[in-house]
C-alpha positions in Angstrom: 89.0 -5.0 29.3 87.5 -8.2 27.9 85.2 -8.3 30.9 83.9 -4.8 30.3 83.3 -5.6 26.6 81.3 -8.7 27.6 79.2 -6.7 30.0 78.6 -4.1 27.3 77.5 -6.7 24.8 75.2 -8.3 27.4 73.6 -4.9 28.1 73.2 -4.3 24.4 71.5 -7.6 23.9 69.1 -7.0 26.8 68.2 -3.6 25.5 67.7 -5.0 22.0 65.4 -7.8 23.4 63.5 -5.1 25.3 63.0 -3.0 22.2 61.9 -6.0 20.2 59.4 -7.0 22.9 58.0 -3.5 23.0 57.7 -3.3 19.3 56.0 -6.7 19.2 53.6 -5.6 21.9 52.8 -2.4 20.1 52.2 -4.3 16.8 49.8 -6.7 18.6 47.9 -3.8 20.0 47.7 -2.0 16.7 46.5 -5.2 14.9 43.9 -5.7 17.7 42.7 -2.1 17.3 42.4 -2.5 13.6 40.4 -5.7 14.0 38.1 -4.1 16.5 37.6 -1.0 14.3 36.8 -3.1 11.3 34.4 -5.3 13.3 32.7 -2.2 14.7 32.4 -0.7 11.2 30.8 -3.9 9.9 28.4 -4.5 12.8 27.3 -0.9 13.1 26.7 -0.6 9.3 24.9 -3.9 9.3 22.5 -2.8 12.0 21.9 0.5 10.2 21.0 -1.4 7.1 18.6 -3.7 8.9 16.9 -0.8 10.7 16.7 0.9 7.3 14.8 -2.1 5.9 12.4 -2.0 8.8 11.7 1.7 8.3 11.3 1.2 4.5 8.8 -1.6 5.0 6.9 0.4 7.6 6.5 3.1 4.9 5.1 0.5 2.6 2.5 -0.5 5.2 1.5 3.1 5.7 1.2 3.6 1.9 -1.3 0.7 1.7 -3.4 2.1 4.6 -3.3 5.5 2.9 -4.6 4.1 -0.3 -7.5 2.6 1.5 -8.2 5.9 3.2 -8.1 7.8 -0.1 -10.5 5.3 -1.6 -13.0 5.7 1.2 -14.0 9.3 0.1 -15.0 8.0 -3.3 -16.8 5.0 -1.8 -18.8 7.1 0.6 -19.7 9.6 -2.2 -21.0 6.7 -4.4 -23.0 5.2 -1.6 -24.4 8.6 -0.6 -25.9 8.9 -4.1 -28.1 5.9 -3.5 -28.5 5.6 0.3 -29.5 9.2 1.2 -31.1 8.0 4.4 -28.0 6.3 5.8 -26.4 9.5 7.1 -25.4 8.0 10.5 -23.5 5.1 8.9 -21.8 7.4 6.3 -20.8 9.8 9.0 -19.3 7.0 11.1 -17.1 5.9 8.2 -15.9 9.5 7.6 -15.1 10.0 11.3 -13.3 6.6 11.5 -11.3 7.5 8.4 -10.3 10.8 9.9 -9.2 9.3 13.2 -7.2 6.5 11.4 -5.5 9.0 9.1 -4.5 11.2 12.1 -2.5 8.5 13.7 1.0 8.2 12.2 4.1 6.6 13.7 7.6 7.7 13.2 9.9 4.7 12.3 12.0 5.6 15.5 8.9 5.0 17.6 7.7 1.6 16.4 7.0 0.2 19.9 4.1 -1.9 21.2 2.1 1.1 22.4 2.2 3.0 19.2 1.5 0.0 17.0 -1.5 -0.9 19.1 -2.9 2.6 18.8 -2.4 2.5 15.1 -4.1 -1.0 14.8 -7.0 0.1 17.0 -7.8 3.1 14.8 -7.4 1.0 11.6 -9.6 -1.6 13.2 -12.4 0.9 13.9 -12.2 2.1 10.3 -12.5 -1.5 9.0 -15.5 -2.1 11.3 -17.2 1.0 10.0 -16.6 -0.2 6.4 -18.2 -3.5 7.3 -21.3 -1.7 8.6 -21.4 0.3 5.4 -21.4 -2.9 3.4 -24.4 -4.1 5.4 -26.2 -1.0 4.2 -25.1 -1.6 0.6 -26.9 -4.9 0.6 -30.2 -3.1 0.8 -29.6 -1.2 -2.4 -29.5 -3.5 -5.5 -29.0 -0.5 -7.8 -26.0 0.6 -5.9 -24.5 -2.9 -6.1 -24.9 -2.8 -9.8 -23.3 0.7 -10.2 -20.2 0.4 -12.4 -18.3 3.0 -10.4 -19.1 1.0 -7.2 -18.0 -2.2 -8.8 -14.7 -0.6 -9.7 -14.3 0.7 -6.1 -15.0 -2.9 -4.9 -12.2 -4.3 -7.0 -9.7 -1.6 -5.8 -10.6 -2.1 -2.2 -10.1 -5.8 -2.5 -6.7 -5.3 -4.0 -5.8 -2.8 -1.3 -6.8 -5.2 1.5 -4.6 -7.9 -0.1 -1.8 -5.3 -0.2 -2.3 -4.4 3.5 -2.0 -8.1 4.5 1.1 -8.6 2.3 3.0 -5.5 3.5 2.2 -6.2 7.2 3.5 -9.7 6.8 6.7 -8.4 5.2 7.1 -5.8 7.9 6.9 -8.5 10.6 9.6 -10.5 8.7 12.2 -7.8 8.4 11.4 -6.6 12.0 12.1 -10.1 13.3 15.4 -10.2 11.4 16.4 -6.9 12.9 15.3 -7.8 16.4 17.2 -11.0 16.3 20.3 -9.2 15.0 20.4 -6.7 17.8 20.2 -9.5 20.4 23.0 -11.7 19.0 26.5 -11.4 20.4 28.6 -9.3 19.7 26.1 -7.2 17.8 24.1 -6.7 21.0 27.1 -4.7 22.4 27.0 -2.3 19.5 23.2 -2.2 19.5 23.3 -1.1 23.2 26.1 1.4 22.6 24.3 3.1 19.7 20.7 2.8 20.9 19.4 0.3 18.4 16.1 -0.5 20.1 13.8 -3.4 19.3 10.8 -2.7 17.0 7.2 -3.9 17.6 5.3 -6.4 15.5 1.8 -6.4 14.2 -0.2 -8.8 16.3 -2.3 -11.3 14.3 -6.0 -11.2 15.4 -8.1 -14.4 15.4 -8.7 -15.4 11.8 -6.1 -13.0 10.5 -4.4 -15.8 8.6 -7.2 -15.5 6.1 -7.2 -12.5 3.7 -10.5 -10.5 4.2 -13.0 -11.0 1.5 -14.7 -7.8 0.6 -18.2 -8.3 -0.7 -20.6 -5.7 -2.0 
């Protein structure tokens, strides 16, 4: 009888140890899953916030370019009042403005190809403005026109704004691109399609803010 009791106690202890081990294993798995879930939440939301900053800054860049495009109509109208024989140059500016304004980029499509197309169109517009300024030099009365002087000041301010917002865009884009490459964020970036964003490429002499002279 005593032998049977000892055997029963031994089996009971074995079962108890097994239950304890299973409970411990389940607890470890639950804790692990909680940690993974929390990390996923933190990393995913962090990437969303960084991407949101890039998108917001891109909107700021587009705003500055739009301000320049809006100003050009008034600028051309003022020049036209004095330089009636410069129709080719004036038409060139209007056409370049139209082309530049037609190229917009969705924040989800900020890749090298789209940025280059955008920059090329804006570059053509800037070149046409420079040609227009050469024409302006031939009309002293135009250069002294108060409305023209006001437009000059606004255009200079906008050019400064373009340079500033482009620089800020590159900064937040760099932070985002670095974040999606770092471990373990790169795992979540790959799982949820957080793609790298393209930068503005600095042209030769771009470190100097353009000086707009009339």
